[in-house]
N, C-alpha and C positions, 0 to 999 in steps of 0.2 A: 399529504407531506405538510402544504400550504396552511395547511390548520397550527401543525407541529411550532411550525416557523414563528407563527407571529403567535403564541403561547410565550416561547423562550423569550422573542425579544420584550415582549410586554413585561414580562418577569424586569429584564434590565433595566427598561426605560425607568420603571417607577422605581426603581431603588433597592427591590430586593434581593437578597443574595442568592444566586442560582444553586444555593445549596440543596445535598438530597439526606432523607431522615438515614440515620444510622440506627444500628443494635445496640445492643448492650457493649461489644467489644469494638467498636467503629467504624464497622464495615459498610459498604453502602447498602442500602436495600434495596434492588432492582426494580422494586414492585413501585418505585417513585417514579421511575423515566417512562417515556414513552417510546413505546419498541414497535419491531415490524418481526414476524414469526416465518422463519425460514422452513423448508423441509428438505431433509440431505439422504431421504427415502432411506435408513438403517447402516450408512456411511460408516466406516471407522473415523478416528480421529487424527488421521491424517492427509489434512485439508487446509488449504487457506482460502480466506475469504476478504475482495475486495470493494467496497462501496464504489464505486466512479461514475459518475453521468447521469447521477438519476439510475444507474439500476445496481446491480451487486451479481457481480461473477467469482464465480467459486473453483477452483482446480482442484481435482480428486485424485491425485496421483497415486502408485501404487507402489506402497511402503510400508511395510514390507512387502515383498511378491507375496499370493498367496494362489491360492487355486483357482479361486473367485474374483480373482482381481488381475487381467494381462494385460489389460489395457488401461491409459487414462480417459478423464474425464471432464471436460467444461460445462456449466453447467449456467446460466444466467438469469436474474428474478429481473423483474420490474418492479417500481416502487412499492405497488402494494404486496410482496410479495409472489407472485404468480410464476409458474415457470415461464419464458418463453425461447430458449433456447436450450439444448442439452444435446452435446453429440460428445464420438469417443476419436479425436482426432487420427488416432492408430487404424482407424477402421476405412477413413474415406480420403488421405493425403496420399496421392500416388508414390508409392516408391520409399514410404518411409523406414525409415532404417532404425529408429530409435521407438519403444512408447513412451520415453519422459516427456514430458513437454519442458522446456526451460521457463517459462513464463508466459503469461496470456495479458492481454490489455483494451480495453474499450477503445479506438482511433475516436467513434463516434458511438453516437449510442446504438444502433442499427450494423455498427461495425468492431467486429472481434478479430485481434491480434493475436497468432499465437506461433512462440519462439520454438521449433523444431528442426529435426535435422531428417536428411533423405539421402540413399545411397548406399552403396553398397558397404566395404572393409574399409573407403572411407568417404566418411561421408562429408557432404554439402548441408552447411546450414542455411534455414530459410525460415521466411517470414509467412505463415498461410493466413490469408484472407475469409472469414465468413463474414455471409448475413446473416443478423441475428434472428430477423424479422421472420425468413423464411426458413431456416434453419439448412443456407448450401456456402459449401465451398465458393469462395468466388477464382480464389489463384492461391499461386505457391508462387513468392517470390524469393529465388537465391540472391544471398546475402554475401556471397562468393565467402572470401578467410572470416569476415565478421562473424564469429560464434555470438550470438546475444542471449547474454547469460538472465537480463531483467530487461524490463521491456515498460515505457511508460507511454500512452497516447495525452496531449497536451490538449487547450481550449481549441485551438486551432485548429485539429486533426494531424499535425508533427505529431511521429514516432522517435519515442529517445530510445536506444539503446546502448546497456552498458554492456561490453563485454571485450573479446580480445580477437588482434586477428591474428588466428593461429600460424599463417605463414611465418610473418615476422617473427610470431614469438619462437618457434621452433630455429628458426633462422637465429636466436638471438637480437634480433635487431628492435628498435625502438618501436615504438605505437601506441593507437589513441586508444581509451578507453570508452569514450561518449560516442555513438554517433548519431546524426536525423539523419531520417527519409522523410520523405513526401508522401502525400495518400496515392500516390503509385507506385512505390515505393524506390525513387528513384533516393540514390541519398544525396543527401544537402549538405552536408559537411561533417567535421569528426574535432575531436578536441579534447584535454586533459592528458597528456602525452603519459607512458608510464614512468619514465625516466624524473616525472615530477615526484615521484615517492623512492624512499628506499627502499631495496633489495628486500629485507626481511623486516617486517612481516611485509607479505606481496598483499598490496591493497584491494583484492578479491580475494584473498584467500578463507576466509572465515563469511563471506559472502552463502547464505543459506537460506533453504526452503527445509519445509514447509511455516516456519516460524518466522516469517518477514521479519527476517535478522538483517536488515542489512539492505543497501539498493536506492533507487529513487523512493522519495515520501510521498505513502498515498494522500489526498486531500487537493482541495482546489486552491492553493497558494500557486506562491512560485515553483519553479523548477530545481527542486533539491535532491542533490545526491549525499547518501552517507554511505560510506564505507568505517565500520568497527574496527575492522583489521588497524586502521593508522589513524581511528578515533577521528575524524575528518568529516565533517558537513560543509559542502559544497554548494553554491550555487551561481546558476544560468541565467543568461539575458536570455529571450528570446532565438536571438541569431546563433545560440549555445556556446558561447564566449562566456570563460570563468568568470564572474562578477566579483566574486569570494572564497577565501579559503579557511572555514575556524576551525580549529581542534574546540571540540566538544566539552567541558567543564569536568572535572575528575566525580565522581560519584565512588563513596567510600562503601566497601565491600560489594559493588554493582553485581547481578548473574547476569541480569536479560532488562535491554530495554526496546521497546517500539517506539518510534516516532512519526510523528504526522504535520502537515503543512495547512496552514486553514486560509481559506477566504483575504484574512486579512494580512494573510505572511507571516502571521505568529509561529512558533516551532511549539508544538507539545507533545509530549511522551508520557508513557506510563515504566517508571521504573521499578526493577523488584531487585533486592538486596536482602543478604543475609550472610552470615559468615557458616554457616554448616549448610553445604550442599545439598546434602543425604539429608536435610531435616527441613521439609517446608514450611513445617509449624512455624518455625524462628525466621520464615521474611516476610518481607514487607514489600509492599505494592502498591502503590499509589498513581495519581494524574499531576504530572508538573509543566510547569509552562520556562521556556527558555529566555531569558532576561537580554535585551534588546543590545545588550553590550556583547550579549554571548557568553558571560560571564561567570555567570549561577544557572540551576534548574531549582525554582520556586515553586510550592506545593501549590494546589491552587484551591484549599482549603485553608484555614488556621482554628485551629491544628489541621494537619492533614486529615483529611479522610480516607484508610484504605481499601482497596475495591477486594474481592474476594479472588484469588489465584486464576480461577477459570473464566475470568472476564480479560478480553485484549482491546486494543488502540488500534478499530483497521482501517478509520480514516478521517475527517473533516468538511461540511461544508458550510453554508450561512445557515443551518437551524443548528449547528453544536459539532461539540467530538461524535465520533462515530464508535462505537462500544458493542464488542460482539461477547455473546456468552456463550461458549466452545458448549458448554451443558445443555443447553435448551436451546439452541441454534436460532438467537435472539437479538438483532441489531436493537442498541439502545441509544436514543440521542441526550447528550448531556450537555445542555445550553452554557454556553461560558461568554462573558462581557466582551465583545469586538466593536471597533470603532464603524467595522464596514453594518454590522447589525445595528448599531446604534441609530446612525443615517439611514438605512433603508428605513426601521420601522417610525425614525422623523419624517419618513413621507409621505403626505397623507391619502394618495392612493393604493397605497401599500391596505391600508386600513379597509377602506372605501373598497375593494375590489373583493374581499370576504364578508362585507355585511350583507 
């Protein structure tokens, strides 16, 4: 991965635009991107993949339920595309009451956190911690009334949870939406009260998987939360305080969006637009960057280069944007000009380390 990063930054330093060759229809030729091939062993398309902390995490849910799939599976690959972990939480978490995985994240490269439920008719919400290297369940942390629908491990090992206090919600009391836990599972604090939003639509009403639609943005930048139901992008400081609430710019005929945050704190997206929801041939599907004032999405290419619809935006690191080809299960790195990349390339110790 080091070599790929150096090549990408060399393109930026010497002024060549990080453009991709295109076919006659203006679509990106994926062979022009450096990639990482993954293996899903014949699973169907109901899954989501997140690159984080130098590894790749796959959640493979059972949707729809079939005779051959009665529990969900988690897989982790290393940066070379080798399996380092594969477990079915339903089989080894004591008293698990649902075969459903709400979400998962790496709190550290060797620590996988899974949000699920245990118990009987009245389930308890839990976070289960796995040792990725050993393939062992380390512990199950009960989060009390807090159900974590979306989780994210930051660079300091703090676990962020987007969810609801089910007891307060049932009593129609106000509750916070964002919670933070330390490495031992202790609650550090909460923020972003439900009352900060209107009743309709609810801020979590269209948060869903496996599309990756909404929730904490993947990538190595600031902690950001996207709530598509209310069209807000919310930025937090390291202590969980809200720094900014931005209403995202309107995109005409927008059908779907996937957002990531980059190491230089830029926000990128794949935006899919079209007037006929039944005719995908009429859709446009391309890469965009959010302007610094948050007022506009600007295409990365001029004229914009369209991506094939099978390509999704899965993350961002110091090598560029991470695209996923859902057909071939290949992760592709698309270099973008960032201040952090140019600064790193200007450091001679970086170049010397690979000579």
